[in-house]
C-alpha positions in Angstrom: 93.8 164.4 27.4 91.9 164.5 24.1 91.7 167.8 22.1 89.1 169.3 19.8 88.9 172.7 18.0 85.6 174.4 17.5 84.6 177.7 16.0 82.4 179.0 18.8 82.3 177.7 22.3 79.4 178.6 24.6 80.0 177.9 28.3 76.7 177.5 30.2 73.1 177.1 29.4 70.0 178.9 30.5 68.1 181.6 28.5 71.4 183.5 27.7 73.3 180.4 26.5 70.5 178.8 24.5 69.6 182.1 22.8 73.3 182.7 22.0 73.3 179.2 20.5 70.2 179.9 18.4 71.7 183.1 16.9 75.2 181.6 16.5 73.8 178.5 14.7 71.7 180.6 12.3 74.8 182.7 11.5 76.7 179.5 10.5 79.1 179.7 13.5 78.5 176.0 14.4 78.4 176.6 18.2 79.3 173.9 20.7 77.5 174.5 24.1 78.4 172.8 27.3 75.4 172.9 29.7 77.3 173.0 33.0 76.4 171.7 36.4 72.8 172.8 36.2 71.6 172.4 32.6 69.0 175.1 32.0 70.2 177.2 34.9 68.1 178.7 37.7 64.8 178.4 35.9 64.9 174.6 36.2 64.0 175.0 39.8 61.2 177.5 39.1 57.7 176.1 38.9 55.9 178.9 37.1 57.3 181.5 34.7 54.5 184.0 34.0 56.5 186.9 32.5 58.5 185.4 29.6 57.1 186.7 26.3 55.3 184.2 24.0 53.6 182.2 26.8 50.2 183.8 27.4 49.2 181.2 29.9 52.6 181.0 31.5 55.1 178.1 31.5 57.0 176.1 34.1 60.7 176.7 34.2 61.9 173.3 33.1 59.6 173.3 30.1 60.8 176.8 29.1 64.4 175.6 29.1 63.5 172.5 27.2 61.8 174.6 24.6 64.8 176.9 24.2 67.2 173.9 24.1 65.1 172.2 21.4 65.0 175.4 19.3 68.8 175.7 19.5 69.2 172.1 18.5 66.8 172.6 15.5 69.3 175.1 14.0 72.2 172.8 14.5 73.7 173.7 17.8 75.9 171.0 19.3 74.7 170.9 22.9 76.6 168.6 25.2 76.6 167.6 28.9 79.7 168.6 30.7 81.3 171.2 33.0 84.1 173.5 32.1 86.5 173.0 34.9 89.3 175.4 33.7 90.1 177.9 30.9 93.2 179.4 29.3 92.5 182.6 27.5 96.2 183.7 27.3 96.7 182.9 23.6 94.9 184.0 20.4 93.1 180.6 20.4 91.1 180.3 23.6 91.0 177.0 25.5 88.8 175.2 28.0 89.0 171.9 29.8 85.8 169.9 30.1 85.4 167.7 33.2 89.2 167.7 33.7 89.3 165.3 30.7 89.0 167.0 27.4 90.5 170.2 26.0 88.5 172.4 23.6 90.0 175.2 21.7 87.8 177.9 20.1 88.1 180.9 17.9 85.4 182.7 20.1 84.0 182.0 23.5 80.6 183.1 24.9 80.3 182.9 28.7 76.8 182.3 30.0 77.5 180.6 33.3 74.9 182.7 35.2 74.8 183.4 38.9 73.6 181.4 41.9 71.3 182.8 44.6 72.6 182.8 48.1 70.4 180.8 50.5 70.1 180.5 54.2 71.0 176.9 54.2 67.9 175.5 55.9 66.8 172.0 54.9 63.1 173.2 54.9 64.1 176.1 52.6 65.6 173.7 50.1 62.7 171.3 50.4 60.1 174.0 49.7 62.1 175.7 47.0 59.7 176.4 44.2 56.7 175.6 46.5 56.6 179.1 48.0 60.3 179.7 48.6 61.9 181.9 46.0 64.9 184.1 45.4 63.2 186.4 43.0 60.3 188.6 44.1 60.0 190.2 40.6 59.7 186.7 39.1 57.3 185.1 41.5 55.6 187.9 43.5 52.6 187.8 41.2 51.6 184.4 42.5 51.2 185.8 46.0 48.9 188.7 45.2 46.7 189.5 48.2 48.6 187.1 50.5 51.0 187.4 53.4 54.7 186.9 52.6 58.1 187.3 54.2 61.4 188.4 52.7 64.9 188.0 54.2 67.6 190.6 53.7 68.7 194.1 54.6 70.4 195.5 51.5 69.1 197.6 48.6 67.9 194.6 46.7 65.9 193.3 49.7 64.4 196.7 50.3 63.5 197.1 46.6 61.9 193.6 46.5 60.0 194.2 49.7 58.6 197.4 48.2 57.6 195.5 45.1 55.9 192.8 47.1 54.1 195.4 49.2 52.3 196.5 46.0 51.0 193.0 45.4 50.6 191.4 48.8 48.4 192.0 51.8 51.4 192.0 54.2 55.1 191.7 54.0 57.3 190.7 56.9 60.9 191.9 56.3 63.3 189.7 58.3 66.5 191.7 59.2 69.3 189.9 61.0 70.6 193.0 62.8 69.2 196.1 64.4 69.9 198.1 61.3 69.7 197.8 57.5 72.5 197.9 55.0 70.2 199.5 52.4 70.6 203.2 51.4 68.8 205.7 53.4 66.4 206.3 50.6 65.5 202.7 50.3 65.2 202.3 54.1 62.8 205.3 54.2 60.8 203.9 51.4 60.3 200.5 53.1 59.5 202.1 56.5 56.9 204.4 54.8 54.8 201.5 53.5 52.1 200.5 56.0 51.9 196.9 55.1 55.6 196.1 55.6 56.5 195.0 59.1 60.3 194.9 59.8 61.4 192.2 62.2 64.7 193.5 63.6 67.4 191.3 65.1 65.6 188.3 63.7 66.7 185.0 62.0 64.6 182.3 60.3 65.0 178.9 62.1 62.6 177.0 59.8 60.3 177.5 56.9 57.0 175.7 57.7 54.8 173.6 55.4 54.6 170.2 53.9 53.7 170.6 50.2 53.7 174.4 50.2 54.8 177.3 52.5 52.4 177.9 55.4 54.6 179.9 57.8 58.1 180.5 59.2 59.6 180.1 62.6 61.5 183.3 63.6 63.8 183.8 66.5 64.8 187.2 68.0 68.5 187.1 68.5 68.4 189.7 71.4 65.5 188.4 73.5 65.6 184.7 72.3 61.8 184.9 71.8 60.5 182.7 69.0 57.3 183.3 67.0 55.5 181.8 64.0 54.4 184.0 61.2 51.7 182.8 58.9 52.8 183.3 55.3 52.3 181.8 51.9 55.5 183.0 50.3 59.1 183.1 51.6 61.6 185.2 49.6 65.3 185.2 50.1 67.2 188.4 49.0 70.6 188.1 50.5 72.5 188.3 47.2 73.8 186.3 44.3 77.2 184.8 43.5 78.2 184.9 39.8 79.6 181.6 38.5 82.8 183.2 37.2 85.7 182.2 39.4 87.5 180.2 36.7 87.7 183.3 34.5 89.3 185.6 37.0 92.9 185.2 35.8 92.0 186.2 32.3 89.1 188.7 32.1 88.2 191.7 34.2 85.6 191.2 37.0 84.0 193.7 39.3 84.5 193.6 43.1 81.7 191.1 43.5 82.8 188.8 40.7 80.5 189.8 37.8 82.1 190.0 34.4 82.7 193.5 33.2 81.6 194.1 29.6 82.0 197.2 27.4 79.0 199.5 27.6 76.5 198.6 24.9 78.1 195.3 24.1 79.0 191.9 25.5 82.7 192.3 24.8 84.9 191.4 27.8 88.5 192.7 28.5 89.8 189.7 26.4 89.3 189.9 22.6 87.2 187.0 21.3 85.6 186.4 24.7 82.0 187.6 25.2 79.7 187.4 28.3 76.0 187.4 28.6 73.2 186.7 31.1 73.5 186.8 34.9 77.3 186.3 34.8 77.6 189.9 33.8 74.2 191.4 34.9 73.8 192.2 38.6 71.0 194.6 38.0 68.0 193.0 36.2 68.6 189.2 36.4 65.5 188.3 34.4 65.1 185.5 31.9 64.1 187.8 29.2 67.0 190.2 29.7 69.4 187.2 29.8 68.0 186.0 26.5 68.5 189.5 25.1 72.2 189.6 26.0 72.6 186.1 24.6 71.4 187.4 21.3 73.9 190.3 21.6 76.8 188.0 22.5 76.2 185.9 19.4 76.0 189.0 17.2 79.1 190.4 18.7 81.0 187.1 18.2 79.8 186.9 14.6 81.2 190.4 13.9 84.4 189.6 15.7 85.0 186.5 13.5 84.1 188.5 10.3 86.6 191.2 11.3 89.4 188.6 12.0 88.7 187.1 8.6 89.1 190.4 6.9 92.4 191.0 8.7 93.7 187.6 7.6 92.8 188.3 4.0 94.5 191.7 4.2 97.7 190.2 5.6 97.7 187.6 2.9 
C-alpha cells in the first residue's frame, strides 16, 4: 500500500467540502480533497436550486457543484476522485485509506461526507427523482406553488415540511403508514389545523406515476386494501436521513442517530485535529448554504489549530 502525507485532508465534496477547500487553499493549507462516492453530494441529483445566494435566476444542482469545484481548484485545491474506506484517528497524525489501496496521513482532517436521504425504494421513485420527486420540501417546494403535492412521513420533519408545503401548494396529501403519527403533539395539531392538508392514514405508496414528470401516485390502504390514485405534481419523501459517518464511529463522538457531535459554536469534534461540517454534523437545517457556511468554519478552525500546534512546537524547541 502506498503512503502519502498531506497537511489538510478533506473527506467528501458538496457545498461544505468545496467551501472548506476554498478557504483552506486561500490560507495556504494545501488541502487534498477526496470527492467520495457521489462527487458533489446530494445536489448533483437536484435539477433546480433557487435559493443559493449569488444565482438570481437559479442554477441546476450539478452546475452549482461544478462552479464550486472550479473555484476550489482555482485557489490550488488538490481535488481527487476516490472513496475513503477507513480511517485511523488514534495517533497525533491522522490516517485514512483511499479505495483500500492508498494510505494518506494528515495534520488536520475535515469531514464533509454529508448525509443520504432515506427513500421508499420504489423504481418509479428513483426514475422520477428530480422530476417531481424530492427529499427536501424547503429546497424544492417553491416549484410547486399552487399545485397539488404529496409528502410521505409521520415524524416532526414530515409534519414541518407538510406545513411548509401547505403555505405554497393548493393541496397537500400527507401519507402516513400507520393510524397515528410519530410527530410531537404540537406538530400533529398544527398539521391537522391546516385545511388544505389531507392525511391519508394507514397508507403506503405503491407507485409514483408519470413518464417524464410526476403526475400522480398509487396509494394503498393497509387496513381495507383499497387502492386509489391521487393526482399530484410533486412527491416529497420525509422519512429521515442517514449521515455518512459509520467509518468514524470508533474515533469521534456521534449522536444516537449517527451525526457527528461538534462543540457548540465550532466545527471541532471530540478528536483534536478533526473537524466536521455540512450534513454529516447538521441534522437541523440541511441546506446547501448552511453546509457551505460550516465548511468555511471548518477551514478556519483547522487553520487556527495548525497555528496553535506550530506555536507549541516552537515553545518546546
